[in-house]
C-alpha positions as CSV (number, residue, x, y, z in Angstrom):
1,X,69.8,223.2,174.0
2,X,73.4,223.2,172.8
3,X,74.5,223.9,169.3
4,X,75.7,220.3,168.9
5,X,72.2,218.9,169.8
6,X,70.5,221.3,167.4
7,X,72.8,220.2,164.6
8,X,72.2,216.5,165.5
9,X,68.4,217.0,165.2
10,X,68.8,218.8,161.9
11,X,70.9,215.9,160.5
12,X,68.2,213.4,161.7
13,X,65.4,215.5,160.1
14,X,67.2,215.8,156.9
15,X,67.9,212.1,156.8
16,X,64.2,211.4,157.3
17,X,63.3,213.8,154.5
18,X,65.8,212.2,152.2
19,X,64.6,208.7,153.1
20,X,61.0,209.7,152.4
21,X,62.0,211.1,149.0
22,X,63.9,207.9,148.3
23,X,60.8,205.9,149.2
24,X,58.6,208.1,147.0
25,X,61.1,207.9,144.2
26,X,61.2,204.1,144.4
27,X,57.4,204.0,144.3
28,X,57.3,206.1,141.2
29,X,60.0,203.9,139.6
30,X,58.0,200.8,140.5
31,X,54.8,202.2,139.1
32,X,56.1,203.8,136.0
33,X,59.1,201.6,135.0
34,X,59.4,198.3,136.9
35,X,55.7,197.3,136.8
36,X,54.5,199.6,134.0
37,X,53.3,196.7,131.8
38,X,51.3,195.2,134.6
39,X,49.4,198.4,135.4
40,X,49.0,199.1,131.7
41,X,47.2,195.7,131.3
42,X,45.1,196.6,134.3
43,X,44.1,199.9,132.8
44,X,43.2,198.2,129.6
45,X,40.9,195.8,131.5
46,X,39.1,198.7,133.0
47,X,38.5,200.3,129.6
48,X,37.8,197.1,127.6
49,X,34.3,195.7,127.1
50,X,33.6,192.1,126.1
51,X,30.6,191.8,123.9
52,X,28.9,188.4,123.6
53,X,27.9,187.5,120.0
54,X,25.0,185.1,119.9
55,X,25.1,182.2,117.4
56,X,22.2,181.4,115.0
57,X,20.2,178.4,116.1
58,X,20.3,175.5,113.7
59,X,17.4,174.9,111.4
60,X,15.2,171.8,111.6
61,X,14.2,170.0,108.4
62,X,12.1,167.0,107.5
63,X,13.6,163.8,105.8
64,X,13.3,165.5,102.4
65,X,15.0,168.7,103.4
66,X,11.8,170.7,103.8
67,X,12.1,173.4,106.4
68,X,10.2,172.9,109.7
69,X,11.9,175.5,111.9
70,X,14.2,178.4,111.0
71,X,15.2,181.8,112.3
72,X,14.3,185.4,111.7
73,X,15.9,188.6,113.2
74,X,14.5,190.1,116.4
75,X,15.7,192.8,118.8
76,X,16.7,192.4,122.4
77,X,17.2,195.2,124.9
78,X,20.3,195.2,127.1
79,X,21.5,197.4,130.0
80,X,25.2,198.2,130.6
81,X,25.6,198.5,134.4
82,X,28.3,201.1,134.3
83,X,26.2,203.7,132.5
84,X,22.7,202.7,133.5
85,X,20.8,205.4,135.6
86,X,17.9,205.0,138.0
87,X,15.7,206.8,135.5
88,X,16.7,204.3,132.8
89,X,15.8,201.4,135.1
90,X,12.5,203.0,135.9
91,X,11.6,203.4,132.2
92,X,12.8,199.9,131.2
93,X,10.8,198.4,134.1
94,X,7.6,200.0,132.6
95,X,8.5,198.7,129.1
96,X,9.4,195.2,130.1
97,X,6.8,194.5,132.8
98,X,9.6,193.6,135.2
99,X,10.1,195.2,138.6
100,X,12.9,197.6,139.2
101,X,14.1,195.3,142.0
102,X,14.4,192.4,139.6
103,X,16.4,194.5,137.0
104,X,18.8,195.9,139.6
105,X,19.4,192.4,141.0
106,X,20.2,191.1,137.5
107,X,22.6,193.8,136.5
108,X,24.3,193.8,140.0
109,X,25.8,190.4,139.3
110,X,27.4,191.4,136.0
111,X,30.6,193.3,135.1
112,X,30.6,197.1,134.8
113,X,30.7,197.0,131.0
114,X,29.0,193.7,130.4
115,X,25.6,194.2,128.8
116,X,22.8,192.4,130.5
117,X,19.7,191.2,128.6
118,X,16.5,192.6,130.1
119,X,14.0,192.2,127.2
120,X,14.0,189.8,124.3
121,X,12.1,190.1,121.0
122,X,11.0,193.7,121.5
123,X,7.9,194.5,119.6
124,X,8.0,197.1,116.8
125,X,6.1,199.8,118.7
126,X,8.4,199.6,121.7
127,X,11.5,199.4,119.5
128,X,10.6,202.6,117.7
129,X,10.0,204.5,120.9
130,X,13.3,203.3,122.3
131,X,15.2,204.3,119.2
132,X,13.6,207.8,119.2
133,X,14.6,208.3,122.9
134,X,17.9,206.4,123.0
135,X,19.9,209.5,123.9
136,X,17.8,210.0,127.0
137,X,18.3,206.3,128.1
138,X,21.9,205.9,129.1
139,X,22.9,202.3,129.4
140,X,20.4,201.0,126.9
141,X,21.7,198.9,124.0
142,X,19.6,197.2,121.3
143,X,21.0,194.1,119.6
144,X,19.7,192.0,116.7
145,X,19.4,188.3,117.6
146,X,17.7,185.3,115.9
147,X,14.1,184.4,116.7
148,X,12.6,181.0,116.0
149,X,9.9,180.7,113.4
150,X,8.0,177.7,112.2
151,X,6.6,176.9,108.8
152,X,3.3,175.5,110.1
153,X,1.0,176.8,112.7
154,X,-0.5,173.3,113.5
155,X,0.6,169.7,113.6
156,X,4.2,170.1,114.7
157,X,4.1,171.8,118.1
158,X,4.4,168.6,120.2
159,X,7.0,167.1,117.8
160,X,9.4,170.1,117.7
161,X,8.8,171.3,121.2
162,X,9.3,174.8,122.6
163,X,12.0,177.3,123.5
164,X,12.3,179.5,126.6
165,X,14.7,181.5,128.7
166,X,17.2,179.5,130.6
167,X,16.5,178.8,134.3
168,X,18.9,178.9,137.2
169,X,19.2,175.1,137.4
170,X,20.2,175.0,133.7
171,X,22.8,177.7,134.2
172,X,24.4,175.6,137.0
173,X,24.7,172.6,134.7
174,X,26.1,174.4,131.6
175,X,29.1,176.8,131.8
176,X,28.3,178.4,128.5
177,X,24.8,179.6,129.5
178,X,24.0,182.9,131.1
179,X,20.8,184.7,132.1
180,X,18.7,185.7,129.1
181,X,19.9,182.8,126.9
182,X,17.2,180.9,125.0
183,X,17.3,177.1,125.2
184,X,15.1,174.1,124.2
185,X,12.5,173.3,126.8
186,X,10.6,170.4,125.3
187,X,10.7,167.6,122.7
188,X,13.2,167.8,119.8
189,X,14.3,171.4,120.6
190,X,15.3,170.2,124.1
191,X,16.7,166.8,123.1
192,X,19.1,168.4,120.6
193,X,19.6,171.7,122.2
194,X,23.3,171.4,122.6
195,X,23.8,170.8,118.9
196,X,21.2,173.3,117.7
197,X,22.4,176.1,120.0
198,X,25.8,176.5,118.6
199,X,28.7,178.3,120.3
200,X,28.8,182.0,121.3
201,X,31.4,184.4,120.0
202,X,33.1,187.3,121.8
203,X,34.3,190.6,120.6
204,X,36.5,193.0,122.6
205,X,36.0,196.8,122.2
206,X,37.6,199.8,123.9
207,X,35.2,202.1,125.8
208,X,35.6,205.6,127.3
209,X,34.9,206.6,130.9
210,X,31.1,206.6,130.1
211,X,31.2,203.1,128.8
212,X,30.7,204.2,125.2
213,X,32.4,202.1,122.5
214,X,35.4,203.8,121.0
215,X,37.0,201.2,118.8
216,X,37.3,197.5,118.1
217,X,40.3,195.7,119.6
218,X,41.6,193.2,117.1
219,X,43.4,190.2,118.5
220,X,43.3,186.5,119.1
221,X,40.9,186.8,122.0
222,X,38.1,187.7,119.6
223,X,36.0,184.7,118.6
224,X,33.3,184.5,115.9
225,X,30.0,182.8,116.9
226,X,29.6,179.2,115.6
227,X,26.1,178.6,114.3
228,X,24.1,175.6,115.5
229,X,24.0,172.4,113.4
230,X,21.3,171.7,110.9
231,X,18.9,168.9,112.2
232,X,17.2,166.5,109.8
233,X,14.3,164.4,111.2
234,X,12.8,161.2,109.9
235,X,9.4,163.0,109.7
236,X,7.9,163.5,106.2
237,X,6.3,166.9,106.2
238,X,3.9,165.9,103.5
239,X,2.6,163.0,105.5
240,X,2.6,165.2,108.7
241,X,0.4,167.8,107.0
242,X,-2.0,165.0,105.8
243,X,-2.2,163.4,109.3
244,X,-2.8,166.9,110.8
245,X,-5.8,167.3,108.4
246,X,-7.2,163.9,109.3
247,X,-7.0,164.7,113.0
248,X,-8.6,168.2,112.7
249,X,-11.3,168.7,115.3
250,X,-10.5,165.4,117.0
251,X,-8.7,164.4,120.2
252,X,-6.0,161.7,120.0
253,X,-2.7,160.9,118.3
254,X,-1.7,159.6,114.9
255,X,1.7,157.9,114.5
256,X,3.1,156.3,111.3
257,X,6.3,154.2,111.4
258,X,8.5,152.7,108.7
259,X,8.3,149.0,109.9
260,X,11.6,148.2,108.1
261,X,13.7,150.7,110.0
262,X,11.5,151.9,112.9
263,X,11.7,155.5,111.6
264,X,8.9,157.8,112.7
265,X,7.3,159.2,109.5
266,X,4.4,161.0,111.1
267,X,3.6,162.0,114.7
268,X,0.6,164.2,115.4
269,X,-1.1,165.0,118.7
270,X,-4.4,166.9,118.7
271,X,-5.6,169.3,119.8
272,X,-2.3,171.2,119.7
273,X,-1.2,174.9,119.5
274,X,0.8,177.2,117.3
275,X,4.5,176.7,118.2
276,X,5.1,180.4,117.4
277,X,3.4,181.3,120.7
278,X,6.5,180.0,122.5
279,X,9.0,181.5,120.1
280,X,8.4,184.9,121.6
281,X,7.0,186.5,124.7
282,X,3.7,184.6,125.1
283,X,0.8,187.0,126.0
284,X,-0.9,186.3,129.3
285,X,-4.3,185.9,127.7
286,X,-2.9,183.3,125.2
287,X,-1.2,181.4,128.0
288,X,-4.3,181.4,130.1
289,X,-6.4,180.1,127.2
290,X,-3.9,177.2,126.7
291,X,-3.7,176.1,130.3
292,X,-7.5,176.5,131.0
293,X,-8.6,174.7,127.8
294,X,-10.6,171.7,128.8
295,X,-9.1,169.7,125.9
296,X,-5.6,170.3,127.1
297,X,-3.7,171.3,123.9
298,X,-0.4,171.3,125.8
299,X,-0.7,167.6,126.5
300,X,1.2,165.4,124.0
301,X,-1.1,162.4,123.5
302,X,1.4,160.7,121.2
303,X,4.2,160.3,123.9
304,X,2.5,161.0,127.2
305,X,-0.8,159.0,127.0
306,X,-1.1,155.3,127.6
307,X,-3.1,153.3,125.1
308,X,-4.1,149.6,124.8
309,X,-1.6,148.0,122.4
310,X,-4.4,146.6,120.2
311,X,-4.0,143.6,117.8
312,X,-0.2,143.7,117.9
313,X,-0.5,142.2,121.4
314,X,-2.0,139.1,119.9
315,X,1.5,138.0,118.8
316,X,2.8,138.4,122.3
317,X,0.0,136.2,123.5
318,X,0.8,133.6,120.9
319,X,4.5,133.5,121.8
320,X,3.7,133.3,125.5
321,X,1.3,130.4,125.0
322,X,3.7,128.5,122.8
323,X,6.8,129.1,124.9
324,X,5.0,128.1,128.1
325,X,3.6,125.0,126.3
326,X,0.1,126.1,127.2
327,X,-1.1,125.3,123.6
328,X,0.2,124.0,120.3
329,X,-0.3,125.7,117.0
330,X,-3.1,123.2,116.4
331,X,-5.2,124.4,119.4
332,X,-8.6,125.5,118.2
333,X,-11.3,127.9,119.4
334,X,-14.7,128.8,118.0
335,X,-15.5,132.4,117.2
336,X,-19.3,133.1,116.9
337,X,-18.6,136.9,116.7
338,X,-18.7,137.6,120.4
339,X,-17.3,136.4,123.7
340,X,-19.2,136.3,127.0
341,X,-17.3,136.9,130.2
342,X,-19.6,137.0,133.2
343,X,-22.2,139.6,132.4
344,X,-20.0,141.2,129.8
345,X,-20.3,140.5,126.0
346,X,-17.2,141.4,124.1
347,X,-17.5,141.6,120.3
348,X,-15.1,140.4,117.6
349,X,-14.4,142.9,114.9
350,X,-16.1,140.4,112.6
351,X,-19.7,140.4,113.8
352,X,-20.5,137.3,111.8
353,X,-17.7,135.4,113.5
354,X,-14.8,133.4,112.1
355,X,-15.9,130.0,113.1
356,X,-13.4,127.5,114.4
357,X,-9.8,128.6,114.0
358,X,-6.4,127.2,114.9
359,X,-3.5,129.6,116.0
360,X,-2.3,130.3,112.4
361,X,-5.9,131.1,111.3
362,X,-6.5,133.3,114.3
363,X,-3.4,135.3,113.6
364,X,-4.2,135.5,109.9
365,X,-7.8,136.8,110.6
366,X,-6.8,138.7,113.8
367,X,-9.6,137.1,115.6
368,X,-10.5,138.8,118.9
369,X,-12.5,135.9,120.4
370,X,-9.7,133.4,119.9
371,X,-7.3,135.5,121.7
372,X,-9.8,136.4,124.5
373,X,-10.0,132.7,125.2
374,X,-6.3,132.2,124.9
375,X,-5.6,135.1,127.3
376,X,-7.6,133.4,130.0
377,X,-5.5,130.3,129.6
378,X,-2.2,132.2,129.7
379,X,-2.8,134.0,133.0
380,X,-1.4,137.1,134.6
381,X,2.1,135.9,135.4
382,X,2.9,134.8,131.8
383,X,1.2,138.0,130.4
384,X,3.5,140.1,132.6
385,X,6.6,138.1,131.8
386,X,6.3,138.2,128.0
387,X,5.0,141.7,127.9
388,X,8.2,142.9,129.6
389,X,10.4,140.6,127.5
390,X,9.1,142.6,124.5
391,X,9.7,145.9,126.3
392,X,6.1,146.9,126.9
393,X,5.9,149.3,129.8
394,X,9.2,150.9,128.9
395,X,10.1,154.1,127.3
396,X,11.1,153.7,123.6
397,X,13.9,156.3,123.9
398,X,12.5,158.5,121.2
399,X,13.9,162.0,121.3
400,X,10.8,163.5,123.0
401,X,11.7,164.5,126.5
402,X,8.2,164.1,128.0
403,X,7.7,160.4,127.0
404,X,5.9,158.2,129.5
405,X,6.6,154.5,129.9
406,X,3.1,153.1,129.9
407,X,1.9,150.3,132.1
408,X,2.2,146.5,132.2
409,X,-0.2,145.2,134.9
410,X,1.2,142.5,137.2
411,X,-0.2,140.4,140.0
412,X,1.4,142.9,142.4
413,X,-0.2,145.8,140.6
414,X,-3.7,144.3,140.8
415,X,-3.2,143.4,144.5
416,X,-2.2,146.9,145.3
417,X,-5.0,148.5,143.3
418,X,-7.9,146.2,144.2
419,X,-6.6,144.3,147.2
420,X,-5.3,140.8,147.5
421,X,-7.7,138.2,146.1
422,X,-10.2,141.0,145.3
423,X,-9.7,141.0,141.5
424,X,-10.6,138.4,138.8
425,X,-9.0,137.2,135.6
426,X,-11.7,139.1,133.7
427,X,-9.7,142.2,134.4
428,X,-7.0,140.9,132.2
């Protein structure tokens, strides 16, 4: 190889080396000077933890400002994925009763430094043990959060409803919900959940490589939690307590309305249960006793059961008969105190009878026999028409999420239930 060729190769080699140094130098310039602010922000993101601050749920009061449902402090256990060890997961699994697989799945879908709620309303014994061994449980955090409490242990459960952990379907519908959040599941707590729940706050803190908090980061991104709104019901707690005492050891419902406004003053369903059961983690034996109780205390007889409308329906019958020109107000019927229909004998509330009455007299005396006879004249089609005109068979729209609509029998209903032409007017 000639001297000229060697010099040529040396020049090429040196050029490549210089070029590589230029590329490396440009890279350092780009990292440290040109895009330094970008990578600085990235490094902050890796060392900053966002802490969710839970709002206090709004209180519920009666019409006079007497407390029905409030809040008391309780502790929840969280795991920080970045610093949680297999040993911690194993111990927390034993404390919470959840499988290690469930816990791993839950924390896998969260950010490295984002705490994940594993247990809520930790009992005092477990709380004490955790605090004594907190240094041996990396990743565990205890937070104080509000827990619902109720001023009465009976007479308000079906009215106020229950709380529970949010489900996957609810998370999909609400962007502000995340696993572990507590929401209303029934009745007033559910109907007004959005208002009662309030808005979460966020606080940003700086953490070290182990995920430990170093300092708070002040700034506009920090948001204080906004407490839930206070809710005032039309219920009168004094009357509610009295109604509860009247219904003690009975099955049924007692509802009192203000006829001038339609406001519900009292609504009691018995038997019921202590609403505090559902404010915390309900024990298995308590849950089993509720669902296996032959008297069904979880069933709301005030809003879910169907009942005969009683004497109020006599006015519907009168309106139907007059509008359809079946009778005039002067139409009379005799009440001997009972009414025979086939082999059945139906009694009037007045065993002595009311004698002969016209429509005004029948309404004034609430005579059963008069309206039994009138009902046979009206017939099924008019019954159905006027019942629905007065919204029987419909939901009232009361803020109880489990309300049933009731039933207005029609010709089609009887044909379906008994067969065409296989039912009689006596079934009315």
